[in-house]
C-alpha atoms as one frame of an Amber mdcrd trajectory, in Angstrom:
protein
   7.547  -3.668 -50.460   5.720  -3.188 -53.725   3.306  -5.763 -55.087   4.949
  -8.346 -57.298   3.734  -8.432 -60.885   1.907 -11.610 -61.846   4.347 -14.266
 -62.982   3.848 -15.717 -66.466   3.563 -19.471 -66.768   6.562 -21.638 -67.662
   4.991 -22.160 -71.078   4.739 -18.393 -71.653   8.377 -17.925 -70.564   9.531
 -20.698 -72.903   7.551 -19.140 -75.787   9.297 -15.820 -75.093  12.703 -17.528
 -75.305  11.704 -19.144 -78.592  10.760 -15.672 -79.874  14.133 -14.261 -78.821
  15.941 -17.115 -80.579  14.018 -16.309 -83.770  14.665 -12.579 -83.269  18.415
 -13.293 -82.944  18.244 -15.003 -86.338  18.221 -18.688 -85.479  15.693 -21.487
 -85.633  14.322 -22.581 -82.233  13.373 -25.921 -83.822  16.995 -26.661 -84.706
  18.278 -29.758 -82.865  20.750 -27.858 -80.677  18.104 -25.330 -79.634  15.101
 -27.587 -79.048  15.614 -27.770 -75.267  17.038 -24.251 -74.902  13.766 -22.544
 -73.903  13.277 -25.002 -71.025  16.935 -24.678 -69.980  16.749 -20.879 -70.012
  13.599 -20.757 -67.888  15.138 -23.193 -65.359  18.328 -21.141 -65.217  16.380
 -17.899 -64.791  14.495 -19.448 -61.870  17.873 -20.187 -60.243  19.594 -16.937
 -61.229  16.731 -14.769 -59.970  15.886 -16.713 -56.807  16.259 -13.470 -54.839
  12.669 -12.642 -55.722  11.554 -15.766 -53.853  13.032 -14.797 -50.480  13.294
 -11.963 -48.004  17.022 -11.701 -47.235  16.246  -9.685 -44.100  14.929 -12.887
 -42.480  18.487 -14.241 -42.277  19.404 -11.471 -39.838  16.672 -12.160 -37.303
  18.492 -14.904 -35.370  21.179 -13.163 -33.352  23.502 -13.876 -30.450  23.624
 -11.594 -27.442  26.350 -13.458 -25.582  29.246 -11.444 -27.016  31.290 -10.927
 -23.802  31.545  -7.200 -24.378  32.805  -7.427 -27.961  32.291  -3.993 -29.492
  34.719  -3.789 -32.422  34.047  -4.130 -36.131  32.799  -7.416 -37.550  33.795
  -7.608 -41.228  33.153 -10.405 -43.706  35.210  -9.837 -46.858  35.269 -11.193
 -50.379  31.694 -12.456 -50.503  31.038 -13.484 -54.128  28.409 -11.328 -55.841
  26.528 -12.259 -58.993  23.741  -9.892 -59.883  22.074  -8.569 -63.015  21.967
  -5.133 -64.591  18.349  -4.072 -64.806  19.074  -2.065 -67.961  20.536  -4.891
 -70.077  19.755  -8.075 -68.086  23.428  -8.982 -68.207  25.360 -10.131 -65.130
  27.754  -8.162 -63.025  30.120 -10.130 -60.850  32.514  -9.238 -58.104  33.003
  -9.204 -54.353  31.182  -7.638 -51.421  32.739  -6.592 -48.135  30.215  -6.235
 -45.319  30.858  -4.956 -41.828  29.043  -3.669 -38.800  29.847  -2.266 -35.388
  27.658  -4.283 -32.996  25.795  -2.613 -30.191  24.783  -5.633 -28.109  24.328
  -8.581 -30.468  25.907 -10.280 -33.456  24.653 -12.485 -36.266  26.198 -15.674
 -37.615  28.670 -14.751 -40.329  27.097 -17.091 -42.881  23.958 -14.983 -42.578
  25.832 -11.946 -43.898  26.790 -13.913 -47.012  23.185 -15.118 -47.385  21.901
 -11.530 -47.185  24.277 -10.503 -49.973  23.209 -13.469 -52.115  19.515 -12.923
 -51.475  19.573  -9.289 -52.522  22.002  -9.922 -55.400  19.866 -12.386 -57.351
  17.557  -9.722 -58.767  17.526  -7.173 -61.568  19.012  -3.913 -60.277  21.819
  -1.418 -60.337  24.833  -1.997 -58.111  24.183   1.180 -56.137  20.759  -0.118
 -55.083  22.192  -3.510 -54.130  24.822  -1.885 -51.913  22.265   0.315 -50.160
  19.759  -2.542 -49.667  22.323  -4.771 -47.955  23.452  -1.981 -45.632  19.892
  -0.888 -44.873  18.781  -4.405 -43.960  21.697  -4.879 -41.568  21.055  -1.477
 -39.982  17.295  -2.035 -39.633  17.432  -5.555 -38.213  20.629  -5.647 -36.125
  20.550  -1.974 -35.104  24.334  -1.778 -34.792  26.264   1.424 -34.124  27.295
   1.453 -37.762  27.341  -0.497 -41.038  29.634  -0.550 -44.033  29.158  -2.275
 -47.378  31.559  -2.059 -50.323  30.949  -3.887 -53.596  33.409  -4.088 -56.493
  32.058  -5.656 -59.696  32.794  -6.056 -63.363  29.704  -5.371 -65.471  29.062
  -7.473 -68.577  26.965  -4.648 -70.035  30.244  -2.718 -70.349  32.675  -5.551
 -71.054  30.704  -7.567 -73.654  28.850  -4.783 -75.462  28.578  -1.002 -75.578
  31.961   0.504 -74.745  33.633  -2.962 -74.641  35.973  -2.212 -71.738  36.978
  -5.520 -70.086  38.854  -5.146 -66.817  36.923  -2.113 -65.586  35.388  -2.348
 -62.116  32.638  -0.357 -60.450  33.047   0.252 -56.716  30.071   1.326 -54.614
  29.825   1.858 -50.877  27.207   2.584 -48.288  28.448   3.683 -44.866  25.990
   4.248 -42.033  26.260   5.452 -38.436  29.696   5.292 -36.805  31.238   3.649
 -39.870  30.419   6.833 -41.785  30.719   9.432 -39.035  33.780   8.313 -37.049
  36.881   8.780 -39.216  38.906   6.106 -37.387  36.135   3.509 -37.717  35.553
   4.446 -41.360  39.282   4.112 -42.094  39.484   0.753 -40.293  36.493  -0.617
 -42.206  37.780   0.559 -45.568  41.203  -0.966 -44.838  39.596  -4.292 -43.918
  37.356  -4.143 -47.000  40.258  -4.048 -49.484
């Protein structure tokens, strides 16, 4: 992991928001905007909480008593809210996460927490997809991992090309989920 840059104070963040309000053409001292800088900094703290945690930690408590279970484990339709690092606008959609256990499994809520932990950062969707898959592969060491994310990007729907209803789909397939055509097909069918 790279060193985190030093975090500005709350006061500095609020001053930056006031500057952006002025830059947009409004008066930050107007009644309706007086509390906006504080609200924005509080919301950013919540929206970007992924910088405050290591999502990989969620995967460290596993269960080995699986009674020989060796088929795919797939958690589908996990809500994703993340932020385009180029425009700082949200992209929202669903993640489908699966793995082919070797000798242990993880609680399914932990898969959703891993997605949420990595999602609440500035990034591109391709990176998010790869980070989730890599963490599952590194920590659980399953025979294979699959992650598919489908999201609508505000940077395309609200500005720029203005194309609402377009979705970006990214996938990372590792191990048997990538290399075994039957397993890959089964995962992709379950991840619809």
